[in-house]
N, C-alpha and C positions, 0 to 999 in steps of 0.2 A: 573959315583957311582954312582949304586940307592940311594934315603936319602928316610927314611921312613914318614906316614904322618904329625908324630909327626910336627917334624922337617920343614917339606914346609906350616904349618900351623900359626905356629912363627916363617913366614918369610915376609906374607901377611899384609901391609899391609894399615891402616884404611883407609879407605874409596875408597878400592882396593870388585871391585864385579866379583866372580871365576861362570864361566858355566862349570859344568860336566855334560857332556853329556854322554847315553848311553843308547845298546838297548831296545827292551822287553824281552830280553833271559839269558840280566846281572842280577847283584845283588850289588845293587843302596847301598841300604839299612847296606851293610857292612859301605860303607863311611860312609855313616852319624850320623850310629848306635857309630862308632871309635872315629869320629871328637867331638859332643860332650858329648861320657862322657871324651877328652882331656881337654876340652876346662872348664866343667864341676871345672872339679880336678885343672884348673888353674883360679877358684871362677867368671872370664867371664857374664855376664849377655849373656844371647839366647832368640832369640824369633824362633818362629814357620807360618807361614805362611802358611795356612794348605788349599790348596786349592783343591774339589773335593773331597776331606778322603781319597788323600792322605799320607797323617799320617798314618792312621790307615792298611793302605794298608804295608806301612813299617814299620811298632809295629809287623802288627801277624806275618809276614813272618823272620821280628828276633825270635819273641817266637818260630813260632815253630820253627826253627834250634836250638832252648835251651840255645836264648841270656833274661840273664834279661833286663823287659824289663819295668822296672822300672820309670828307667831314664826320659823315654821319658813319661812317664803318670804325671812327676812333673814336665815337660818342662810349658817355657807362651807359648801358643798360640793364633795367630788371626787366625779362623776357616772365609772359601771363599765359600760358598755352601757344597752337601756332607749333610750327615742326622745321622755319627758317628764324638760322640765326639770324645777326645782322646787331651789329657794334662787338664793344667788353659784355660778354655776356657775365650781371655780375652776383646771377641766381634766380628760379623760377620761380614761383606763384603754383599752385594749382588750385588754380578760378575756380577746375569742377569739382570742388569740397564745401561743401561746407561754410558758405559765407562765416561765420567765425572762426574757421580757420585759415580764408581767403586774407581776411583782415588783417592776422596775425602774423601772416610771412611775411605779410607787404612791411608791416611797420620795424620787422626784424629787421629786412633787409635795406628800406630805407634812409636804418640804423645806424647799417655798416658801411652803407654807401658817405655819408658827411663821416663814418672812422676813416675810408681809409682820402679823399680829398682835404679831406684835417683842413674841412670851412665851415664854420660856424653857417655861410648862409649858402644857397643853393635854388636854376631854374628848373623847374619841374615838371618836363611835357607829358601828360599820359595822352601815352593817341591808341583803339581799340575800346576803349573803355566803350560805349555806342552798346557794337555787338555785346558783352557781357552786362550791361543793363539792359539789353533784347531780352536775354533769357530771364534773369528778374524779375521783368516787367510782370511771369506768371505767379510769381512770391512773393504778393505784398510782406512779408516783413523784412525779406532775403533787398527787397529790395527797402525798405525805410533803415539798415541795419550801414546797411552800404552809406542812404545820405547821410547819416548820423552818426559812421566813424573815418566817413575818411571825404565828408567834403562839409559838412555842420564842422566836427570839434576842432578842421582844423584851420577856419576862419580866423585870419591873424597869428597864428602862432609866424615868430620870424627866425626863424630859419627858409624859409624858401617864397618863391609866388610858383606857385601850381598857374601852365596854361594845358586847353582839357582843348579836342578835341570834337567834337560830333557833330558824326550822319544824323544833323535832326530831322532828316522824312525814316526814317525808318524807329524809332519810338514814339510812343504816345503821348495826345498833348498835356497829358496831365505830370510826362515823365516829369518833358521839356520848361516848363512851369516853373517846376519848382525846383529844377535845378537853375535854371534863370534863380531861380532867388536869392539860391546859396549861393550867385556867384556875386563876386562884388564889381567885378565886368565883363559883360554881353557884349561878344560882335557881331556882325551878321558879315560873313565874306560875300562880296559883292566884287564883280566882271566877269567871272571866271576865275576867281582869283589872284586878280593886281589892286582890288580896294579892298578894305574892312568897312564898315558903316557902325559906332556905336552903339548901340541896344541900349545896352546899361551901364555906370558911373555909379561913381561916391561921389564926382565932382560932374555940378550940373552941367555947367556950358560944354560942357565936352559930350553930351547926347546930341543923338544926328548928326555929329562931324566925321564928318570919310576923312582916312589912314588909308592913305597908299606906299603900295609892299614894293620896295625898293630890293629891284635881282644884280 
């Protein structure tokens, strides 16, 4: 029996990293919008990591579809490259610098966000990171450094739940497989964004279940 997206979000535990896989023809903005709306209603802090103007793309798709995007305009955002600012920009990441610079700036800005919201927990949404990983694929050391410092070491850290969106059509299969291995849960967008299928979960009976996106 399927359950809805809100029920799924309630099941998530602090320290989890959730990978949302989609294709170029899907609508990840539907799950993104529904999630941030529900989380905001629970009065929980939200931080967006926006790489290469991915938040702008999601916002414009939603506005064209008739959604009220004012919620997105009030989100706290850490911006990584790109020239279109959406939301309340807390700082910028120099993604074209060496990977250690990017990692250190990321950690400092996330830490400053937690100080700003005065909370020990937040949902962190990462969008557009697939575009950056595509660049790192030509540099195995940089790619491994990313997974080591921003994926592997963050598993189980109770301050956050990470929800990461990725267009898996633009990445190599081995990159996707490593990403899936590191994630606590993996969801695949289905029905062009109106539903998801659970591909991986620490709760075995959830695997293969359908999640309906409520709009």
